[in-house]
PyMOL Python script that loads the backbone (N, CA, C, O; Angstrom):
from pymol import cmd

cmd.read_pdbstr("""\
ATOM      1  N   MET A   1     -36.006   0.390  -4.747  1.00  0.00           N
ATOM      2  CA  MET A   1     -34.938  -0.558  -4.577  1.00  0.00           C
ATOM      3  C   MET A   1     -34.806  -1.368  -5.875  1.00  0.00           C
ATOM      4  O   MET A   1     -35.810  -1.762  -6.469  1.00  0.00           O
ATOM      5  N   ASP A   2     -33.573  -1.610  -6.306  1.00  0.00           N
ATOM      6  CA  ASP A   2     -33.392  -2.340  -7.563  1.00  0.00           C
ATOM      7  C   ASP A   2     -33.511  -3.853  -7.355  1.00  0.00           C
ATOM      8  O   ASP A   2     -33.486  -4.336  -6.223  1.00  0.00           O
ATOM      9  N   LEU A   3     -33.639  -4.578  -8.443  1.00  0.00           N
ATOM     10  CA  LEU A   3     -33.877  -6.018  -8.388  1.00  0.00           C
ATOM     11  C   LEU A   3     -32.696  -6.783  -7.800  1.00  0.00           C
ATOM     12  O   LEU A   3     -32.891  -7.790  -7.118  1.00  0.00           O
ATOM     13  N   PHE A   4     -31.483  -6.321  -8.055  1.00  0.00           N
ATOM     14  CA  PHE A   4     -30.305  -6.987  -7.493  1.00  0.00           C
ATOM     15  C   PHE A   4     -30.357  -6.974  -5.972  1.00  0.00           C
ATOM     16  O   PHE A   4     -30.115  -7.996  -5.329  1.00  0.00           O
ATOM     17  N   THR A   5     -30.672  -5.824  -5.399  1.00  0.00           N
ATOM     18  CA  THR A   5     -30.750  -5.693  -3.943  1.00  0.00           C
ATOM     19  C   THR A   5     -31.860  -6.571  -3.382  1.00  0.00           C
ATOM     20  O   THR A   5     -31.668  -7.241  -2.367  1.00  0.00           O
ATOM     21  N   ILE A   6     -32.996  -6.573  -4.023  1.00  0.00           N
ATOM     22  CA  ILE A   6     -34.121  -7.390  -3.564  1.00  0.00           C
ATOM     23  C   ILE A   6     -33.759  -8.873  -3.601  1.00  0.00           C
ATOM     24  O   ILE A   6     -34.075  -9.610  -2.667  1.00  0.00           O
ATOM     25  N   ASN A   7     -33.101  -9.312  -4.669  1.00  0.00           N
ATOM     26  CA  ASN A   7     -32.695 -10.714  -4.770  1.00  0.00           C
ATOM     27  C   ASN A   7     -31.669 -11.089  -3.708  1.00  0.00           C
ATOM     28  O   ASN A   7     -31.721 -12.187  -3.154  1.00  0.00           O
ATOM     29  N   GLN A   8     -30.738 -10.187  -3.422  1.00  0.00           N
ATOM     30  CA  GLN A   8     -29.739 -10.444  -2.391  1.00  0.00           C
ATOM     31  C   GLN A   8     -30.403 -10.599  -1.024  1.00  0.00           C
ATOM     32  O   GLN A   8     -30.029 -11.475  -0.244  1.00  0.00           O
ATOM     33  N   ILE A   9     -31.364  -9.769  -0.743  1.00  0.00           N
ATOM     34  CA  ILE A   9     -32.055  -9.818   0.550  1.00  0.00           C
ATOM     35  C   ILE A   9     -32.892 -11.081   0.662  1.00  0.00           C
ATOM     36  O   ILE A   9     -32.865 -11.750   1.695  1.00  0.00           O
ATOM     37  N   ARG A  10     -33.618 -11.409  -0.364  1.00  0.00           N
ATOM     38  CA  ARG A  10     -34.496 -12.587  -0.314  1.00  0.00           C
ATOM     39  C   ARG A  10     -33.724 -13.901  -0.321  1.00  0.00           C
ATOM     40  O   ARG A  10     -34.234 -14.918   0.147  1.00  0.00           O
ATOM     41  N   SER A  11     -32.514 -13.893  -0.838  1.00  0.00           N
ATOM     42  CA  SER A  11     -31.725 -15.125  -0.873  1.00  0.00           C
ATOM     43  C   SER A  11     -31.101 -15.450   0.488  1.00  0.00           C
ATOM     44  O   SER A  11     -30.638 -16.569   0.709  1.00  0.00           O
ATOM     45  N   ASN A  12     -31.090 -14.480   1.391  1.00  0.00           N
ATOM     46  CA  ASN A  12     -30.525 -14.686   2.721  1.00  0.00           C
ATOM     47  C   ASN A  12     -31.647 -14.546   3.759  1.00  0.00           C
ATOM     48  O   ASN A  12     -32.082 -13.428   4.036  1.00  0.00           O
ATOM     49  N   PRO A  13     -32.118 -15.644   4.332  1.00  0.00           N
ATOM     50  CA  PRO A  13     -33.253 -15.568   5.274  1.00  0.00           C
ATOM     51  C   PRO A  13     -32.962 -14.713   6.510  1.00  0.00           C
ATOM     52  O   PRO A  13     -33.852 -14.022   7.007  1.00  0.00           O
ATOM     53  N   ASN A  14     -31.730 -14.755   7.005  1.00  0.00           N
ATOM     54  CA  ASN A  14     -31.391 -13.932   8.171  1.00  0.00           C
ATOM     55  C   ASN A  14     -31.462 -12.448   7.837  1.00  0.00           C
ATOM     56  O   ASN A  14     -31.978 -11.645   8.615  1.00  0.00           O
ATOM     57  N   LEU A  15     -30.946 -12.104   6.688  1.00  0.00           N
ATOM     58  CA  LEU A  15     -30.976 -10.708   6.257  1.00  0.00           C
ATOM     59  C   LEU A  15     -32.407 -10.232   6.044  1.00  0.00           C
ATOM     60  O   LEU A  15     -32.764  -9.112   6.411  1.00  0.00           O
ATOM     61  N   TYR A  16     -33.214 -11.093   5.451  1.00  0.00           N
ATOM     62  CA  TYR A  16     -34.614 -10.759   5.194  1.00  0.00           C
ATOM     63  C   TYR A  16     -35.374 -10.532   6.507  1.00  0.00           C
ATOM     64  O   TYR A  16     -36.124  -9.563   6.622  1.00  0.00           O
ATOM     65  N   SER A  17     -35.194 -11.396   7.474  1.00  0.00           N
ATOM     66  CA  SER A  17     -35.902 -11.228   8.750  1.00  0.00           C
ATOM     67  C   SER A  17     -35.380 -10.008   9.514  1.00  0.00           C
ATOM     68  O   SER A  17     -36.154  -9.308  10.167  1.00  0.00           O
ATOM     69  N   TYR A  18     -34.067  -9.753   9.434  1.00  0.00           N
ATOM     70  CA  TYR A  18     -33.515  -8.578  10.109  1.00  0.00           C
ATOM     71  C   TYR A  18     -34.078  -7.292   9.497  1.00  0.00           C
ATOM     72  O   TYR A  18     -34.399  -6.343  10.214  1.00  0.00           O
ATOM     73  N   LEU A  19     -34.191  -7.271   8.189  1.00  0.00           N
ATOM     74  CA  LEU A  19     -34.747  -6.099   7.508  1.00  0.00           C
ATOM     75  C   LEU A  19     -36.206  -5.891   7.896  1.00  0.00           C
ATOM     76  O   LEU A  19     -36.643  -4.752   8.059  1.00  0.00           O
ATOM     77  N   ARG A  20     -36.953  -6.955   8.044  1.00  0.00           N
ATOM     78  CA  ARG A  20     -38.351  -6.824   8.461  1.00  0.00           C
ATOM     79  C   ARG A  20     -38.465  -6.312   9.895  1.00  0.00           C
ATOM     80  O   ARG A  20     -39.405  -5.587  10.223  1.00  0.00           O
ATOM     81  N   GLU A  21     -37.513  -6.685  10.751  1.00  0.00           N
ATOM     82  CA  GLU A  21     -37.515  -6.203  12.132  1.00  0.00           C
ATOM     83  C   GLU A  21     -37.072  -4.746  12.236  1.00  0.00           C
ATOM     84  O   GLU A  21     -37.531  -4.019  13.117  1.00  0.00           O
ATOM     85  N   ASN A  22     -36.193  -4.321  11.351  1.00  0.00           N
ATOM     86  CA  ASN A  22     -35.633  -2.965  11.371  1.00  0.00           C
ATOM     87  C   ASN A  22     -35.935  -2.274  10.051  1.00  0.00           C
ATOM     88  O   ASN A  22     -35.076  -2.160   9.177  1.00  0.00           O
ATOM     89  N   SER A  23     -37.154  -1.823   9.930  1.00  0.00           N
ATOM     90  CA  SER A  23     -37.633  -1.293   8.655  1.00  0.00           C
ATOM     91  C   SER A  23     -36.993   0.037   8.251  1.00  0.00           C
ATOM     92  O   SER A  23     -37.175   0.472   7.114  1.00  0.00           O
ATOM     93  N   THR A  24     -36.260   0.687   9.131  1.00  0.00           N
ATOM     94  CA  THR A  24     -35.596   1.937   8.740  1.00  0.00           C
ATOM     95  C   THR A  24     -34.537   1.701   7.672  1.00  0.00           C
ATOM     96  O   THR A  24     -34.153   2.630   6.961  1.00  0.00           O
ATOM     97  N   TRP A  25     -34.069   0.482   7.557  1.00  0.00           N
ATOM     98  CA  TRP A  25     -33.071   0.160   6.544  1.00  0.00           C
ATOM     99  C   TRP A  25     -33.628   0.259   5.134  1.00  0.00           C
ATOM    100  O   TRP A  25     -32.859   0.444   4.190  1.00  0.00           O
ATOM    101  N   TYR A  26     -34.933   0.143   4.959  1.00  0.00           N
ATOM    102  CA  TYR A  26     -35.521   0.285   3.622  1.00  0.00           C
ATOM    103  C   TYR A  26     -35.176   1.645   3.019  1.00  0.00           C
ATOM    104  O   TYR A  26     -34.881   1.756   1.829  1.00  0.00           O
ATOM    105  N   LYS A  27     -35.217   2.656   3.848  1.00  0.00           N
ATOM    106  CA  LYS A  27     -34.922   4.012   3.385  1.00  0.00           C
ATOM    107  C   LYS A  27     -33.486   4.097   2.859  1.00  0.00           C
ATOM    108  O   LYS A  27     -33.242   4.664   1.794  1.00  0.00           O
ATOM    109  N   TYR A  28     -32.539   3.527   3.616  1.00  0.00           N
ATOM    110  CA  TYR A  28     -31.135   3.585   3.201  1.00  0.00           C
ATOM    111  C   TYR A  28     -30.871   2.747   1.954  1.00  0.00           C
ATOM    112  O   TYR A  28     -30.072   3.131   1.099  1.00  0.00           O
ATOM    113  N   LEU A  29     -31.538   1.611   1.853  1.00  0.00           N
ATOM    114  CA  LEU A  29     -31.346   0.758   0.677  1.00  0.00           C
ATOM    115  C   LEU A  29     -31.970   1.373  -0.566  1.00  0.00           C
ATOM    116  O   LEU A  29     -31.457   1.177  -1.668  1.00  0.00           O
ATOM    117  N   ASN A  30     -33.054   2.104  -0.417  1.00  0.00           N
ATOM    118  CA  ASN A  30     -33.658   2.788  -1.554  1.00  0.00           C
ATOM    119  C   ASN A  30     -32.762   3.898  -2.074  1.00  0.00           C
ATOM    120  O   ASN A  30     -32.742   4.173  -3.273  1.00  0.00           O
ATOM    121  N   ARG A  31     -32.022   4.538  -1.179  1.00  0.00           N
ATOM    122  CA  ARG A  31     -31.148   5.630  -1.587  1.00  0.00           C
ATOM    123  C   ARG A  31     -29.879   5.134  -2.257  1.00  0.00           C
ATOM    124  O   ARG A  31     -29.426   5.708  -3.248  1.00  0.00           O
ATOM    125  N   ASN A  32     -29.295   4.043  -1.704  1.00  0.00           N
ATOM    126  CA  ASN A  32     -28.011   3.593  -2.213  1.00  0.00           C
ATOM    127  C   ASN A  32     -27.860   2.093  -1.976  1.00  0.00           C
ATOM    128  O   ASN A  32     -28.012   1.612  -0.852  1.00  0.00           O
ATOM    129  N   ARG A  33     -27.564   1.373  -3.032  1.00  0.00           N
ATOM    130  CA  ARG A  33     -27.416  -0.078  -2.936  1.00  0.00           C
ATOM    131  C   ARG A  33     -26.191  -0.455  -2.102  1.00  0.00           C
ATOM    132  O   ARG A  33     -26.156  -1.553  -1.547  1.00  0.00           O
ATOM    133  N   ALA A  34     -25.197   0.408  -1.997  1.00  0.00           N
ATOM    134  CA  ALA A  34     -23.974   0.118  -1.239  1.00  0.00           C
ATOM    135  C   ALA A  34     -24.264  -0.073   0.250  1.00  0.00           C
ATOM    136  O   ALA A  34     -23.450  -0.656   0.967  1.00  0.00           O
ATOM    137  N   ASN A  35     -25.405   0.407   0.717  1.00  0.00           N
ATOM    138  CA  ASN A  35     -25.766   0.231   2.124  1.00  0.00           C
ATOM    139  C   ASN A  35     -26.113  -1.213   2.459  1.00  0.00           C
ATOM    140  O   ASN A  35     -26.274  -1.553   3.632  1.00  0.00           O
ATOM    141  N   LEU A  36     -26.228  -2.059   1.456  1.00  0.00           N
ATOM    142  CA  LEU A  36     -26.514  -3.473   1.682  1.00  0.00           C
ATOM    143  C   LEU A  36     -25.395  -4.126   2.487  1.00  0.00           C
ATOM    144  O   LEU A  36     -25.655  -4.988   3.327  1.00  0.00           O
ATOM    145  N   LYS A  37     -24.167  -3.724   2.238  1.00  0.00           N
ATOM    146  CA  LYS A  37     -23.022  -4.269   2.981  1.00  0.00           C
ATOM    147  C   LYS A  37     -23.114  -3.877   4.451  1.00  0.00           C
ATOM    148  O   LYS A  37     -22.856  -4.707   5.323  1.00  0.00           O
ATOM    149  N   SER A  38     -23.473  -2.643   4.739  1.00  0.00           N
ATOM    150  CA  SER A  38     -23.629  -2.191   6.125  1.00  0.00           C
ATOM    151  C   SER A  38     -24.756  -2.939   6.820  1.00  0.00           C
ATOM    152  O   SER A  38     -24.645  -3.308   7.990  1.00  0.00           O
ATOM    153  N   LEU A  39     -25.830  -3.156   6.094  1.00  0.00           N
ATOM    154  CA  LEU A  39     -26.956  -3.909   6.636  1.00  0.00           C
ATOM    155  C   LEU A  39     -26.531  -5.334   6.975  1.00  0.00           C
ATOM    156  O   LEU A  39     -26.887  -5.859   8.029  1.00  0.00           O
ATOM    157  N   ASP A  40     -25.776  -5.949   6.089  1.00  0.00           N
ATOM    158  CA  ASP A  40     -25.301  -7.310   6.310  1.00  0.00           C
ATOM    159  C   ASP A  40     -24.390  -7.383   7.546  1.00  0.00           C
ATOM    160  O   ASP A  40     -24.507  -8.309   8.348  1.00  0.00           O
ATOM    161  N   GLU A  41     -23.496  -6.420   7.698  1.00  0.00           N
ATOM    162  CA  GLU A  41     -22.596  -6.398   8.856  1.00  0.00           C
ATOM    163  C   GLU A  41     -23.373  -6.233  10.155  1.00  0.00           C
ATOM    164  O   GLU A  41     -23.079  -6.901  11.146  1.00  0.00           O
ATOM    165  N   GLU A  42     -24.358  -5.349  10.153  1.00  0.00           N
ATOM    166  CA  GLU A  42     -25.157  -5.126  11.356  1.00  0.00           C
ATOM    167  C   GLU A  42     -25.990  -6.362  11.701  1.00  0.00           C
ATOM    168  O   GLU A  42     -26.144  -6.705  12.873  1.00  0.00           O
ATOM    169  N   MET A  43     -26.520  -7.024  10.683  1.00  0.00           N
ATOM    170  CA  MET A  43     -27.292  -8.242  10.910  1.00  0.00           C
ATOM    171  C   MET A  43     -26.414  -9.329  11.526  1.00  0.00           C
ATOM    172  O   MET A  43     -26.841 -10.027  12.445  1.00  0.00           O
ATOM    173  N   LYS A  44     -25.198  -9.470  11.027  1.00  0.00           N
ATOM    174  CA  LYS A  44     -24.293 -10.486  11.557  1.00  0.00           C
ATOM    175  C   LYS A  44     -23.918 -10.191  13.009  1.00  0.00           C
ATOM    176  O   LYS A  44     -23.754 -11.116  13.805  1.00  0.00           O
ATOM    177  N   LYS A  45     -23.782  -8.924  13.354  1.00  0.00           N
ATOM    178  CA  LYS A  45     -23.490  -8.573  14.751  1.00  0.00           C
ATOM    179  C   LYS A  45     -24.670  -8.911  15.650  1.00  0.00           C
ATOM    180  O   LYS A  45     -24.483  -9.438  16.747  1.00  0.00           O
ATOM    181  N   LYS A  46     -25.877  -8.615  15.199  1.00  0.00           N
ATOM    182  CA  LYS A  46     -27.048  -8.866  16.024  1.00  0.00           C
ATOM    183  C   LYS A  46     -27.301 -10.352  16.211  1.00  0.00           C
ATOM    184  O   LYS A  46     -27.606 -10.798  17.317  1.00  0.00           O
ATOM    185  N   TYR A  47     -27.177 -11.119  15.136  1.00  0.00           N
ATOM    186  CA  TYR A  47     -27.440 -12.559  15.205  1.00  0.00           C
ATOM    187  C   TYR A  47     -26.208 -13.371  15.589  1.00  0.00           C
ATOM    188  O   TYR A  47     -26.244 -14.601  15.615  1.00  0.00           O
ATOM    189  N   LYS A  48     -25.123 -12.672  15.886  1.00  0.00           N
ATOM    190  CA  LYS A  48     -23.860 -13.295  16.310  1.00  0.00           C
ATOM    191  C   LYS A  48     -23.365 -14.312  15.286  1.00  0.00           C
ATOM    192  O   LYS A  48     -23.148 -15.481  15.603  1.00  0.00           O
ATOM    193  N   LEU A  49     -23.194 -13.849  14.071  1.00  0.00           N
ATOM    194  CA  LEU A  49     -22.708 -14.681  12.988  1.00  0.00           C
ATOM    195  C   LEU A  49     -21.314 -14.278  12.514  1.00  0.00           C
ATOM    196  O   LEU A  49     -20.835 -14.770  11.492  1.00  0.00           O
ATOM    197  N   THR A  50     -20.671 -13.390  13.251  1.00  0.00           N
ATOM    198  CA  THR A  50     -19.331 -12.959  12.871  1.00  0.00           C
ATOM    199  C   THR A  50     -18.332 -14.063  13.209  1.00  0.00           C
ATOM    200  O   THR A  50     -18.624 -14.913  14.050  1.00  0.00           O
ATOM    201  N   PRO A  51     -17.173 -14.067  12.579  1.00  0.00           N
ATOM    202  CA  PRO A  51     -16.164 -15.092  12.891  1.00  0.00           C
ATOM    203  C   PRO A  51     -15.760 -15.096  14.373  1.00  0.00           C
ATOM    204  O   PRO A  51     -15.526 -16.156  14.954  1.00  0.00           O
ATOM    205  N   GLU A  52     -15.682 -13.921  14.969  1.00  0.00           N
ATOM    206  CA  GLU A  52     -15.324 -13.844  16.386  1.00  0.00           C
ATOM    207  C   GLU A  52     -16.367 -14.543  17.258  1.00  0.00           C
ATOM    208  O   GLU A  52     -16.025 -15.240  18.214  1.00  0.00           O
ATOM    209  N   ASP A  53     -17.626 -14.351  16.922  1.00  0.00           N
ATOM    210  CA  ASP A  53     -18.706 -15.003  17.675  1.00  0.00           C
ATOM    211  C   ASP A  53     -18.658 -16.518  17.509  1.00  0.00           C
ATOM    212  O   ASP A  53     -18.894 -17.257  18.465  1.00  0.00           O
ATOM    213  N   LYS A  54     -18.357 -16.976  16.311  1.00  0.00           N
ATOM    214  CA  LYS A  54     -18.284 -18.408  16.067  1.00  0.00           C
ATOM    215  C   LYS A  54     -17.120 -19.032  16.826  1.00  0.00           C
ATOM    216  O   LYS A  54     -17.243 -20.136  17.356  1.00  0.00           O
ATOM    217  N   ILE A  55     -16.000 -18.336  16.879  1.00  0.00           N
ATOM    218  CA  ILE A  55     -14.841 -18.836  17.634  1.00  0.00           C
ATOM    219  C   ILE A  55     -15.161 -18.879  19.119  1.00  0.00           C
ATOM    220  O   ILE A  55     -14.809 -19.839  19.804  1.00  0.00           O
ATOM    221  N   GLU A  56     -15.820 -17.852  19.615  1.00  0.00           N
ATOM    222  CA  GLU A  56     -16.199 -17.813  21.031  1.00  0.00           C
ATOM    223  C   GLU A  56     -17.156 -18.957  21.369  1.00  0.00           C
ATOM    224  O   GLU A  56     -17.014 -19.601  22.408  1.00  0.00           O
ATOM    225  N   LYS A  57     -18.108 -19.203  20.512  1.00  0.00           N
ATOM    226  CA  LYS A  57     -19.057 -20.293  20.729  1.00  0.00           C
ATOM    227  C   LYS A  57     -18.335 -21.640  20.736  1.00  0.00           C
ATOM    228  O   LYS A  57     -18.622 -22.500  21.569  1.00  0.00           O
ATOM    229  N   PHE A  58     -17.408 -21.816  19.817  1.00  0.00           N
ATOM    230  CA  PHE A  58     -16.637 -23.049  19.745  1.00  0.00           C
ATOM    231  C   PHE A  58     -15.796 -23.241  21.013  1.00  0.00           C
ATOM    232  O   PHE A  58     -15.727 -24.346  21.551  1.00  0.00           O
ATOM    233  N   SER A  59     -15.163 -22.173  21.485  1.00  0.00           N
ATOM    234  CA  SER A  59     -14.338 -22.287  22.695  1.00  0.00           C
ATOM    235  C   SER A  59     -15.193 -22.595  23.914  1.00  0.00           C
ATOM    236  O   SER A  59     -14.761 -23.338  24.796  1.00  0.00           O
ATOM    237  N   ARG A  60     -16.400 -22.038  23.980  1.00  0.00           N
ATOM    238  CA  ARG A  60     -17.300 -22.376  25.091  1.00  0.00           C
ATOM    239  C   ARG A  60     -17.703 -23.842  25.042  1.00  0.00           C
ATOM    240  O   ARG A  60     -17.832 -24.490  26.081  1.00  0.00           O
ATOM    241  N   SER A  61     -17.900 -24.359  23.847  1.00  0.00           N
ATOM    242  CA  SER A  61     -18.229 -25.777  23.708  1.00  0.00           C
ATOM    243  C   SER A  61     -17.067 -26.653  24.163  1.00  0.00           C
ATOM    244  O   SER A  61     -17.275 -27.665  24.833  1.00  0.00           O
ATOM    245  N   ILE A  62     -15.869 -26.275  23.806  1.00  0.00           N
ATOM    246  CA  ILE A  62     -14.679 -27.016  24.237  1.00  0.00           C
ATOM    247  C   ILE A  62     -14.556 -26.970  25.756  1.00  0.00           C
ATOM    248  O   ILE A  62     -14.252 -27.985  26.382  1.00  0.00           O
ATOM    249  N   ASP A  63     -14.787 -25.810  26.350  1.00  0.00           N
ATOM    250  CA  ASP A  63     -14.731 -25.683  27.808  1.00  0.00           C
ATOM    251  C   ASP A  63     -15.773 -26.560  28.487  1.00  0.00           C
ATOM    252  O   ASP A  63     -15.495 -27.178  29.515  1.00  0.00           O
ATOM    253  N   LEU A  64     -16.951 -26.615  27.925  1.00  0.00           N
ATOM    254  CA  LEU A  64     -18.016 -27.442  28.489  1.00  0.00           C
ATOM    255  C   LEU A  64     -17.643 -28.921  28.434  1.00  0.00           C
ATOM    256  O   LEU A  64     -17.842 -29.647  29.408  1.00  0.00           O
ATOM    257  N   ILE A  65     -17.110 -29.363  27.316  1.00  0.00           N
ATOM    258  CA  ILE A  65     -16.686 -30.755  27.178  1.00  0.00           C
ATOM    259  C   ILE A  65     -15.550 -31.064  28.146  1.00  0.00           C
ATOM    260  O   ILE A  65     -15.512 -32.134  28.753  1.00  0.00           O
ATOM    261  N   SER A  66     -14.644 -30.133  28.280  1.00  0.00           N
ATOM    262  CA  SER A  66     -13.528 -30.311  29.213  1.00  0.00           C
ATOM    263  C   SER A  66     -14.024 -30.437  30.645  1.00  0.00           C
ATOM    264  O   SER A  66     -13.516 -31.257  31.410  1.00  0.00           O
ATOM    265  N   THR A  67     -14.999 -29.641  31.006  1.00  0.00           N
ATOM    266  CA  THR A  67     -15.574 -29.706  32.350  1.00  0.00           C
ATOM    267  C   THR A  67     -16.237 -31.054  32.591  1.00  0.00           C
ATOM    268  O   THR A  67     -16.076 -31.642  33.661  1.00  0.00           O
ATOM    269  N   PHE A  68     -16.978 -31.546  31.613  1.00  0.00           N
ATOM    270  CA  PHE A  68     -17.598 -32.864  31.748  1.00  0.00           C
ATOM    271  C   PHE A  68     -16.553 -33.960  31.887  1.00  0.00           C
ATOM    272  O   PHE A  68     -16.729 -34.893  32.671  1.00  0.00           O
ATOM    273  N   MET A  69     -15.480 -33.853  31.140  1.00  0.00           N
ATOM    274  CA  MET A  69     -14.421 -34.857  31.233  1.00  0.00           C
ATOM    275  C   MET A  69     -13.759 -34.830  32.607  1.00  0.00           C
ATOM    276  O   MET A  69     -13.411 -35.878  33.150  1.00  0.00           O
ATOM    277  N   ASP A  70     -13.585 -33.644  33.167  1.00  0.00           N
ATOM    278  CA  ASP A  70     -13.001 -33.521  34.508  1.00  0.00           C
ATOM    279  C   ASP A  70     -13.923 -34.133  35.567  1.00  0.00           C
ATOM    280  O   ASP A  70     -13.447 -34.756  36.516  1.00  0.00           O
ATOM    281  N   VAL A  71     -15.218 -33.961  35.410  1.00  0.00           N
ATOM    282  CA  VAL A  71     -16.174 -34.517  36.354  1.00  0.00           C
ATOM    283  C   VAL A  71     -16.175 -36.049  36.285  1.00  0.00           C
ATOM    284  O   VAL A  71     -16.290 -36.723  37.309  1.00  0.00           O
ATOM    285  N   LEU A  72     -16.049 -36.581  35.090  1.00  0.00           N
ATOM    286  CA  LEU A  72     -16.071 -38.027  34.938  1.00  0.00           C
ATOM    287  C   LEU A  72     -14.790 -38.702  35.451  1.00  0.00           C
ATOM    288  O   LEU A  72     -14.813 -39.878  35.815  1.00  0.00           O
ATOM    289  N   ASN A  73     -13.711 -37.984  35.480  1.00  0.00           N
ATOM    290  CA  ASN A  73     -12.434 -38.556  35.967  1.00  0.00           C
ATOM    291  C   ASN A  73     -12.316 -38.421  37.413  1.00  0.00           C
ATOM    292  O   ASN A  73     -11.316 -38.842  37.993  1.00  0.00           O
TER     293      ASN A  73
END
""", "prot")
cmd.dss("prot")
cmd.show_as("cartoon", "prot")
cmd.util.cbc("prot")
cmd.orient("prot")
């Protein structure tokens, strides 16, 4: 694995921990640095860091606040 890939992985704690949990990715990263993007996308899906997940979380928070407001009224 080249130094650029190693630095990218170590600079992102989520990516680093995901790679340690799923060690098969080492093989793909050793073959081709372009697989780093695929690894990042898969990590975001697993840890629910995609924009869709963030919007869903925000809407659930709004719903919860709305429910509390309805109970108080």
